[in-house]
MARLUM-616149 format. One record per residue (C-alpha): x, y, z; residue in one letter. Coordinates in steps of 0.25 Angstrom, whole numbers, padded with zeros to 4 digits, always signed. Example, Ala and Ser with C-alpha at 12.3 -4.5 7.8 and 13.67 -1.06 7.14 Angstrom:
2
+0049-0018+0031A;+0055-0004+0029S;
# end
This chain:
819
+0000+0000+0000M;+0012+0009+0003D;+0016+0007-0012S;+0002+0010-0017A;+0002+0023-0009R;+0015+0027-0015E;+0010+0024-0029N;-0003+0032-0026S;+0005+0044-0021G;+0010+0046-0035A;-0004+0048-0040A;-0007+0060-0031T;-0017+0069-0038P;-0011+0082-0045R;-0023+0090-0040G;-0037+0094-0043P;-0034+0102-0056D;-0030+0089-0063D;-0044+0084-0065A;-0040+0073-0075F;-0027+0068-0068D;-0030+0053-0064A;-0018+0055-0054S;-0027+0062-0045G;-0037+0050-0043D;-0038+0044-0030A;-0035+0029-0031A;-0038+0017-0022A;-0037+0002-0023V;-0049-0006-0017I;-0049-0021-0016S;-0061-0030-0021E;-0067-0029-0006R;-0067-0014-0006G;-0054-0013+0003I;-0045-0001+0000V;-0031-0007-0003V;-0025+0006-0010G;-0027+0021-0007W;-0020+0032-0015T;-0016+0046-0011R;-0026+0051-0021G;-0037+0044-0013A;-0032+0049+0000E;-0033+0063-0006A;-0047+0061-0011L;-0053+0055+0001L;-0044+0059+0012G;-0042+0044+0017H;-0027+0040+0019A;-0023+0026+0014A;-0021+0020+0027Q;-0035+0024+0031D;-0042+0017+0019V;-0033+0006+0014V;-0038-0008+0019G;-0052-0003+0022V;-0065-0004+0014S;-0067+0007+0003A;-0082+0008+0007A;-0079+0017+0018R;-0074+0028+0008L;-0088+0028+0002L;-0099+0038+0005V;-0110+0028+0003T;-0111+0014+0007A;-0105+0004-0003E;-0115-0001-0014D;-0112-0016-0016P;-0119-0017-0029V;-0112-0005-0035R;-0099-0010-0030L;-0101-0024-0035A;-0104-0017-0049G;-0091-0009-0049I;-0083-0021-0045V;-0089-0029-0056E;-0086-0018-0066R;-0072-0017-0062C;-0069-0032-0062R;-0074-0032-0076A;-0063-0022-0080G;-0071-0010-0082N;-0068-0002-0070G;-0078+0008-0064W;-0079+0023-0062S;-0090+0031-0055G;-0093+0041-0044Q;-0093+0038-0029I;-0094+0045-0016A;-0083+0043-0006V;-0080+0048+0008R;-0068+0058+0011H;-0060+0056+0024R;-0067+0068+0030D;-0081+0062+0028G;-0086+0070+0016H;-0090+0062+0003G;-0085+0064-0011A;-0088+0059-0025D;-0077+0053-0032V;-0075+0047-0046Q;-0071+0033-0044L;-0064+0023-0054R;-0062+0009-0051V;-0052+0000-0059S;-0053-0014-0063A;-0049-0024-0052P;-0034-0028-0050F;-0028-0037-0040R;-0018-0034-0029I;-0013-0047-0024G;-0026-0056-0022D;-0035-0044-0020T;-0044-0038-0032E;-0043-0023-0031C;-0048-0010-0038F;-0041+0003-0041L;-0051+0015-0038V;-0049+0029-0043F;-0056+0041-0037A;-0057+0055-0041R;-0064+0066-0034G;-0072+0077-0041Q;-0064+0087-0049A;-0062+0101-0044Q;-0073+0110-0050R;-0070+0121-0059W;-0071+0135-0053T;-0072+0149-0060M;-0070+0163-0056D;-0081+0171-0050Q;-0081+0181-0061S;-0082+0171-0072V;-0094+0165-0065L;-0101+0179-0063N;-0098+0182-0078G;-0104+0169-0082F;-0117+0171-0074L;-0118+0186-0078T;-0117+0183-0093R;-0124+0169-0094A;-0134+0168-0105P;-0145+0164-0095V;-0151+0175-0087G;-0148+0174-0072M;-0152+0181-0060A;-0151+0179-0045V;-0162+0184-0035V;-0162+0184-0020D;-0172+0178-0010T;-0181+0190-0012E;-0180+0188-0027L;-0173+0200-0030R;-0162+0200-0041C;-0148+0200-0036V;-0140+0196-0049W;-0143+0195-0063V;-0135+0191-0076N;-0134+0199-0089D;-0143+0189-0097T;-0155+0191-0087L;-0153+0206-0087E;-0154+0205-0103R;-0166+0196-0103L;-0174+0204-0093G;-0170+0218-0098G;-0168+0223-0084V;-0155+0229-0080P;-0147+0221-0069R;-0147+0233-0060A;-0162+0234-0060E;-0164+0219-0057R;-0156+0219-0044Y;-0164+0219-0031G;-0177+0217-0039R;-0186+0206-0041R;-0190+0200-0054L;-0205+0205-0053S;-0200+0219-0051E;-0191+0218-0064L;-0200+0211-0074L;-0215+0212-0070P;-0223+0202-0078G;-0212+0193-0081L;-0218+0182-0073Q;-0210+0188-0062A;-0219+0182-0051E;-0218+0168-0056A;-0203+0169-0057L;-0202+0175-0043E;-0211+0163-0038S;-0201+0153-0044L;-0189+0161-0037M;-0196+0160-0024R;-0199+0145-0026K;-0184+0143-0028V;-0180+0151-0016L;-0190+0143-0007A;-0187+0129-0013T;-0173+0130-0018G;-0177+0122-0030V;-0173+0128-0044P;-0184+0131-0055V;-0179+0129-0069T;-0184+0133-0083D;-0196+0141-0079Y;-0201+0148-0092E;-0209+0160-0093Y;-0213+0171-0104V;-0211+0185-0101G;-0204+0198-0106W;-0192+0206-0103S;-0188+0221-0103W;-0177+0216-0113A;-0189+0212-0123D;-0202+0217-0118P;-0210+0215-0131H;-0208+0200-0132R;-0211+0188-0123R;-0199+0180-0119H;-0198+0166-0112A;-0189+0164-0101Y;-0184+0151-0094S;-0180+0154-0079T;-0173+0145-0069S;-0172+0148-0054F;-0162+0141-0044F;-0159+0145-0029P;-0146+0151-0025L;-0140+0146-0011T;-0131+0152-0001G;-0124+0147+0011A;-0132+0136+0018G;-0140+0133+0005D;-0149+0145+0008A;-0156+0150-0005I;-0151+0164-0007T;-0158+0167-0020G;-0162+0163-0034V;-0155+0163-0047C;-0164+0162-0059Y;-0159+0160-0074M;-0167+0165-0086V;-0166+0161-0100Q;-0174+0167-0112D;-0181+0155-0119V;-0190+0163-0128T;-0187+0155-0140E;-0189+0142-0134R;-0202+0146-0128W;-0207+0152-0141N;-0203+0138-0148A;-0211+0131-0137R;-0223+0140-0138Q;-0223+0139-0153L;-0223+0124-0152L;-0234+0124-0142T;-0242+0134-0150M;-0241+0125-0162V;-0245+0113-0154N;-0257+0120-0149E;-0261+0125-0163A;-0261+0110-0167G;-0272+0107-0158T;-0280+0120-0159S;-0280+0122-0175I;-0286+0112-0184G;-0296+0106-0174R;-0307+0106-0185T;-0308+0103-0200L;-0313+0117-0203D;-0305+0127-0211V;-0310+0140-0204M;-0310+0134-0190R;-0295+0130-0192T;-0291+0144-0196A;-0299+0150-0184Q;-0291+0140-0175E;-0278+0145-0180L;-0282+0159-0177A;-0288+0156-0164D;-0275+0148-0160F;-0266+0160-0164A;-0273+0171-0156V;-0269+0175-0146P;-0257+0166-0144R;-0250+0170-0156F;-0257+0181-0163A;-0267+0192-0160D;-0274+0191-0173F;-0275+0180-0183V;-0282+0178-0196V;-0283+0166-0205V;-0287+0168-0220D;-0289+0155-0229L;-0290+0154-0244L;-0305+0154-0248E;-0302+0140-0255S;-0298+0134-0242V;-0311+0139-0236L;-0319+0134-0247S;-0312+0120-0247T;-0309+0121-0262E;-0294+0119-0261G;-0283+0129-0263H;-0277+0137-0274G;-0290+0144-0278T;-0288+0157-0271W;-0283+0165-0283L;-0293+0176-0285T;-0287+0181-0298D;-0285+0173-0311A;-0272+0175-0319G;-0259+0180-0315P;-0264+0189-0305A;-0258+0188-0291P;-0264+0177-0282A;-0272+0182-0270W;-0278+0173-0259P;-0293+0173-0257V;-0294+0170-0242M;-0305+0171-0232R;-0303+0174-0217R;-0304+0160-0210A;-0300+0165-0196A;-0298+0177-0187V;-0294+0178-0172R;-0289+0190-0164S;-0286+0193-0150V;-0296+0205-0152R;-0311+0202-0151Q;-0317+0201-0165G;-0304+0201-0172S;-0305+0216-0176P;-0291+0215-0183E;-0297+0206-0194A;-0302+0214-0207V;-0308+0201-0213V;-0317+0191-0204Q;-0318+0176-0205V;-0324+0171-0218G;-0321+0184-0226E;-0312+0185-0238R;-0298+0191-0235V;-0287+0194-0244D;-0277+0198-0233F;-0262+0195-0234L;-0252+0203-0226P;-0244+0214-0232V;-0237+0212-0242P;-0249+0204-0247R;-0242+0193-0254D;-0251+0182-0258A;-0239+0173-0259R;-0239+0173-0244L;-0252+0164-0244V;-0247+0155-0255I;-0232+0152-0251D;-0227+0163-0242G;-0221+0162-0228D;-0228+0168-0216P;-0227+0183-0216L;-0222+0190-0203L;-0225+0205-0200I;-0218+0207-0187P;-0223+0222-0186V;-0236+0225-0193L;-0237+0239-0198D;-0251+0243-0203P;-0245+0256-0207S;-0236+0250-0218D;-0240+0254-0232K;-0243+0240-0237L;-0253+0237-0225W;-0259+0251-0227A;-0261+0249-0242T;-0264+0234-0243R;-0271+0231-0230E;-0276+0244-0225S;-0288+0239-0218E;-0280+0228-0211R;-0269+0238-0208A;-0279+0246-0200E;-0284+0234-0192R;-0269+0231-0189I;-0267+0245-0184R;-0280+0245-0176A;-0277+0232-0169H;-0262+0233-0167G;-0258+0221-0176L;-0243+0222-0176H;-0237+0209-0181S;-0242+0199-0191L;-0239+0185-0197I;-0246+0179-0209A;-0245+0164-0212V;-0249+0157-0225P;-0258+0145-0222M;-0254+0134-0231R;-0255+0118-0229A;-0251+0107-0238R;-0248+0116-0250D;-0261+0123-0248T;-0263+0138-0247V;-0274+0140-0236L;-0273+0155-0231G;-0266+0164-0222L;-0265+0166-0207A;-0261+0180-0201T;-0257+0182-0187F;-0256+0196-0180A;-0252+0202-0167R;-0258+0214-0160S;-0259+0213-0145L;-0247+0204-0144N;-0235+0215-0145P;-0225+0204-0150V;-0223+0204-0165S;-0223+0191-0173F;-0209+0185-0175G;-0203+0174-0182S;-0207+0163-0172D;-0221+0168-0173D;-0221+0166-0188V;-0216+0151-0186L;-0228+0149-0176L;-0238+0156-0185A;-0233+0147-0197R;-0235+0135-0188E;-0249+0138-0184L;-0253+0142-0198V;-0247+0129-0203A;-0255+0120-0193R;-0268+0128-0196A;-0265+0127-0211A;-0265+0112-0211V;-0278+0111-0202C;-0284+0121-0212V;-0280+0113-0224D;-0285+0100-0217N;-0298+0107-0214A;-0299+0112-0229R;-0296+0098-0234R;-0306+0092-0225Y;-0317+0102-0228T;-0315+0101-0243R;-0316+0085-0242E;-0327+0086-0233H;-0335+0095-0241T;-0332+0087-0253A;-0337+0074-0246A;-0350+0081-0241V;-0352+0087-0255T;-0350+0073-0262L;-0359+0066-0252Q;-0370+0076-0253R;-0369+0076-0268S;-0370+0061-0268L;-0382+0061-0259L;-0396+0063-0265P;-0399+0078-0266P;-0414+0076-0264A;-0422+0064-0260L;-0436+0060-0265T;-0444+0048-0262G;-0454+0051-0273G;-0468+0046-0269T;-0463+0035-0260A;-0455+0042-0249L;-0454+0056-0242D;-0439+0057-0239V;-0429+0065-0231A;-0414+0064-0229S;-0403+0069-0220S;-0388+0068-0222Y;-0378+0073-0212L;-0363+0072-0215P;-0353+0067-0205A;-0347+0077-0195D;-0336+0085-0203P;-0325+0078-0195T;-0330+0064-0200G;-0332+0069-0214G;-0343+0066-0224V;-0348+0051-0224G;-0355+0042-0234G;-0370+0042-0229D;-0380+0042-0241W;-0394+0040-0244F;-0403+0040-0257D;-0417+0038-0263L;-0418+0031-0276V;-0431+0031-0283P;-0435+0018-0288L;-0446+0012-0298S;-0460+0010-0293G;-0460+0023-0284A;-0450+0016-0275R;-0438+0023-0268V;-0425+0017-0264G;-0419+0023-0251L;-0404+0021-0248V;-0395+0025-0237I;-0380+0021-0235G;-0367+0025-0228D;-0353+0024-0233V;-0342+0022-0222V;-0332+0033-0221G;-0332+0048-0223H;-0327+0058-0233G;-0327+0059-0248I;-0325+0044-0250S;-0337+0040-0242A;-0345+0050-0249A;-0341+0045-0263A;-0343+0031-0259S;-0357+0035-0254M;-0360+0041-0268G;-0356+0028-0275R;-0365+0020-0266L;-0377+0029-0268R;-0375+0029-0283T;-0374+0014-0283A;-0387+0013-0275V;-0394+0022-0284Q;-0390+0013-0296T;-0394+0000-0289L;-0407+0006-0284A;-0410+0010-0299A;-0409-0004-0303M;-0421-0008-0294E;-0413-0017-0285M;-0419-0021-0271P;-0412-0016-0259P;-0404-0029-0256D;-0399-0031-0270E;-0395-0016-0271L;-0387-0017-0258L;-0380-0030-0264A;-0376-0023-0276H;-0371-0011-0268L;-0363-0020-0259D;-0356-0026-0272D;-0353-0012-0277L;-0347-0007-0264V;-0339-0020-0263F;-0333-0018-0277R;-0331-0003-0275L;-0324-0006-0262S;-0315-0016-0268D;-0311-0007-0280E;-0308+0005-0271E;-0300-0004-0261A;-0292-0010-0273A;-0289+0004-0278A;-0283+0008-0264G;-0293+0019-0262T;-0297+0014-0248G;-0312+0016-0251A;-0316+0002-0247R;-0318+0006-0233S;-0327+0017-0238T;-0336+0008-0245F;-0336-0004-0236I;-0346-0002-0224G;-0356+0006-0233A;-0370+0004-0229T;-0383+0005-0236C;-0398+0004-0235L;-0407+0003-0247Y;-0422+0003-0247A;-0433+0003-0257V;-0447+0008-0254Y;-0459+0005-0262D;-0471+0015-0260P;-0481+0006-0267V;-0479-0006-0258T;-0473+0002-0246R;-0462-0008-0245R;-0447-0005-0242C;-0436-0014-0246A;-0422-0012-0240M;-0409-0018-0237A;-0396-0012-0230R;-0381-0014-0230A;-0376-0012-0216G;-0385+0001-0215H;-0394+0004-0203P;-0409+0000-0206P;-0419+0010-0210P;-0429+0016-0200V;-0444+0016-0202V;-0454+0024-0195V;-0468+0020-0197T;-0480+0030-0198P;-0484+0027-0184D;-0470+0031-0179G;-0463+0018-0176H;-0448+0018-0180A;-0441+0005-0184G;-0430-0001-0191F;-0433-0012-0202P;-0425-0025-0200E;-0416-0025-0212I;-0404-0035-0214P;-0392-0026-0212A;-0383-0031-0223G;-0368-0029-0224P;-0362-0015-0227P;-0359-0013-0242L;-0346-0018-0247G;-0344-0031-0240L;-0350-0039-0251G;-0356-0053-0252G;-0367-0051-0242M;-0382-0050-0245A;-0392-0039-0242F;-0406-0042-0238E;-0418-0033-0241A;-0430-0030-0232T;-0443-0025-0236E;-0453-0018-0226I;-0466-0010-0228E;-0467+0004-0225L;-0480+0011-0221A;-0483+0024-0228E;-0477+0036-0221N;-0466+0027-0214S;-0453+0034-0212L;-0441+0026-0218F;-0427+0031-0214G;-0413+0027-0218L;-0401+0032-0211Y;-0386+0030-0209T;-0379+0026-0197N;-0374+0040-0193G;-0388+0043-0189L;-0389+0032-0179I;-0375+0030-0174E;-0370+0039-0162G;-0359+0039-0152R;-0369+0038-0141D;-0378+0027-0146H;-0378+0015-0155D;-0385+0012-0168V;-0397+0006-0163E;-0400+0018-0154R;-0398+0027-0165G;-0408+0019-0174M;-0418+0020-0162R;-0416+0035-0161R;-0418+0037-0176L;-0431+0030-0176G;-0436+0038-0164E;-0432+0051-0171V;-0439+0047-0184L;-0452+0043-0177V;-0455+0058-0175R;-0467+0063-0182T;-0471+0077-0187G;-0459+0080-0195E;-0457+0080-0210D;-0447+0070-0216L;-0436+0080-0218D;-0437+0086-0204T;-0437+0072-0198L;-0425+0068-0205C;-0417+0080-0201G;-0421+0080-0186S;-0418+0065-0185A;-0404+0067-0189V;-0402+0079-0180R;-0408+0071-0168R;-0400+0059-0170L;-0387+0066-0174V;-0387+0079-0167P;-0372+0082-0169G;-0360+0079-0178P;-0359+0065-0182Q;-0348+0056-0187H;-0355+0050-0198D;-0364+0054-0209D;-0380+0054-0207I;-0390+0051-0217A;-0405+0049-0215L;-0415+0046-0226L;-0430+0047-0221L;-0442+0042-0230A;-0457+0042-0227R;-0464+0032-0236T;-0476+0035-0245R;-0485+0025-0252T;-0488+0025-0266L;-0503+0022-0265G;-0513+0014-0274A;-0517+0026-0281D;-0503+0028-0287R;-0501+0013-0290V;-0508+0005-0301A;-0505-0009-0305S;-0511-0020-0314W;-0508-0035-0317D;-0503-0038-0331V;-0509-0050-0338P;-0499-0058-0347P;-0507-0053-0359D;-0502-0043-0369P;-0516-0038-0371A;-0516-0033-0357A;-0506-0023-0360V;-0516-0013-0366A;-0525-0014-0354T;-0513-0011-0344L;-0509+0001-0353R;-0523+0006-0352A;-0523+0004-0337L;-0510+0011-0335A;-0514+0023-0344T;-0527+0024-0336R;-0520+0024-0323Q;-0510+0035-0327V;-0521+0043-0332E;-0528+0041-0318D;-0516+0046-0311W;-0516+0059-0319G;-0502+0057-0325L;-0506+0062-0339G;-0508+0056-0353E;-0494+0056-0357E;-0489+0048-0345L;-0501+0038-0347A;-0496+0036-0362M;-0482+0033-0358T;-0487+0024-0347T;-0496+0016-0357E;-0483+0014-0365L;-0475+0010-0353V;-0485+0000-0348V;-0487-0006-0362S;-0473-0009-0364E;-0470-0014-0349L;-0482-0023-0348V;-0480-0029-0362T;-0466-0033-0359N;-0470-0039-0346A;-0481-0047-0352I;-0471-0051-0363R;-0459-0055-0356Y;-0462-0055-0340A;-0468-0065-0331A;-0481-0064-0323L;-0486-0058-0315P;-0485-0044-0322I;-0491-0031-0316R;-0491-0017-0320L;-0490-0005-0310R;-0491+0010-0311L;-0485+0019-0300L;-0487+0034-0299R;-0478+0042-0290D;-0468+0053-0295T;-0467+0044-0308R;-0477+0034-0315L;-0471+0020-0314T;-0475+0009-0322C;-0471-0005-0317E;-0473-0019-0323V;-0471-0030-0314I;-0468-0044-0319D;-0463-0058-0314G;-0451-0058-0322S;-0437-0055-0318S;-0431-0053-0332T;-0425-0040-0335A;-0431-0031-0346P;-0422-0026-0356R;-0423-0013-0363L;-0421-0014-0378R;-0419-0005-0390H;-0427-0011-0401A;-0423-0010-0416R;-0433-0003-0426S;-0436-0017-0431T;-0439-0024-0418D;-0453-0026-0414E;-0451-0026-0399G;-0441-0022-0388G;-0445-0008-0387R;-0454-0009-0374G;-0444-0005-0363L;-0437+0005-0372F;-0450+0012-0373L;-0453+0011-0358V;-0439+0017-0356S;-0442+0029-0365Q;-0456+0032-0359L;-0452+0030-0344A;-0444+0039-0335H;-0437+0026-0329R;-0439+0012-0331W;-0433-0001-0325G;-0435-0014-0319V;-0435-0019-0304R;-0435-0034-0300Y;-0444-0040-0289T;-0445-0053-0282E;-0456-0058-0292D;-0451-0051-0305G;-0448-0037-0310K;-0454-0023-0312I;-0452-0015-0324I;-0455+0000-0322W;-0456+0013-0329A;-0457+0027-0323E;-0463+0039-0329Q;-0462+0053-0324P;-0475+0059-0319V;-0477+0074-0322R;
# end
């Protein structure tokens, strides 16, 4: 050990100035059992323990805290792996105070039979010191404003930066409180924070506030302030030091972001062009401007697209034709405005360059001078309003979106004394850009919605008439504008024999696609109904058509298959002679029937699948309707509701239609209003029909014997009946010819029984019923033929003619107009 001490004596530290000299490290050798076996002079200098006091004893007595076996075991394993260990540890000096040292432990080595570790320790380096004058100069000229106040919150020291920020000389600050120097600068809140620091000793950091200073009294600044206590002897708090930094740019950027985010939730809440423009004006006043107007091109408001705003043809300069869409002012009634909402306006800020609207950048006029010659000559009336209400700064921002010119938004300040700057232009541009997208969305939606409604209404029947068979009334309400127009439709189809076909349907979806699909189905139903098909066969053919159209459009990739599939339809045929009504439905709600005695019911009709599924049959049902019965067809929008199911809606419909004392049109409108009092998510269609009966005085019929000689007798009977009805000699003559040809053909080619029937309503109908299902064929006979002219002659004399099939045969009919 004496030799170890001699060797360690050569490693005497040079001094604290040589911080990186390893010779200054204290070193010791410790056995695997924690016994100190070597101790250097450097260790004696660091901890004050002489070698004879520590060699041979446990090193644990040198630690401040008790030995951690787990940590110690980890250090030993790391060192045995050849990695060594370094870290900070708290040791105890000979005089009793603790000290933190940096410790390094080497890999193990052997001294004799004992495994040992070499331990190096180094105390904390001597701190760097500076001259007092250097420190004072740094604090005085620091780029952050600093001041010190005493326990009475009176200023005792201030640096140059804070003097410059506040604009108050240093001499005037000493001995005075902040509330006395800068009244209105949130002085009470700042002094409250100082008192809190004095009372608790807890610092307050990064407190932001907005105010003004004497250095720049016309513009608001944002400041970030921190407060921390100053302590003296005995840890007594002797004052507060506060630091101030101008963070106006950061605050403005944050305010810009906040305002833009708020604009995203405040502008464009509706799909209405005028409302969106007004939302922009409402949002900007008063938080950004004192007066705002939004002018939009007339083509934008009329939903006719853009590019039609040139008023003069030829090479003359283009000039925007605009209308005032929104006005907002901090003053009641917006007295600054020369033009009010809805009126035409040609305002462009001086120098009145039309290119500003088309492709120009925002126009900033920091100082608006109404006495300027350009304003006085070109905008004299507006110049007078500017002068009267003190408008002093202006920004005009073109409103454009998706390469579409929409209009111009103008912002002005009057009560706010601060002029617009470059940052304000960025904010105005962002607000207008967001509003422009919303206006363009609203314009596009309005244009599409208007087109869809126009298309749908053009496809619905302009006027309904049930002839002598029915009194009819209808009501159609498009869906709420947020849902778009739908595919509900209805129609009346006049049929032969004074019959009337009633149809109602619903195409799934909304928009132009649904309206177009509805128009195709309505045309198909009219065509099939004109072919005198019974209801079940008509729906079967319609189902095949929808299935084929859906496949074609799906194969073409149009995505319209989902529009067609799911369409529903109900078709009914009412015969006023027999008072029978045959009907079939394809997934549609059943009709409602109100009897003359006031009882409402829903006929049991097989529901049938919706159109477009294919391969499924439809069943027809026939009921008898008493005269003056009410027969109603409707779509599911009338009976469905968020607060009730379909069955309850049907019951309510029956209860509403039972009401008496109202004409059909009034009843139809009141029923819709009572069942759906507010906006609805689906279209509503209601078709009401009150049945009539074609009495015996309007019907004449005769059995036809299979004898050609009977034709003359039937001609005479028919002629006499027409004359008795007072329809005129001319109509009697043509009827005689029609009866002669139809009865002759039936006797010659058809099967028994044969019957002749005349019907008089708005038209005179001649029907020949026979037991044959063979179809008649219209021929154009040659001049040398002896026959084949019968049906051709009938087609020339009659207004319409045709054939319809029954379960027992067919009916050939011909109609003539009654004057």
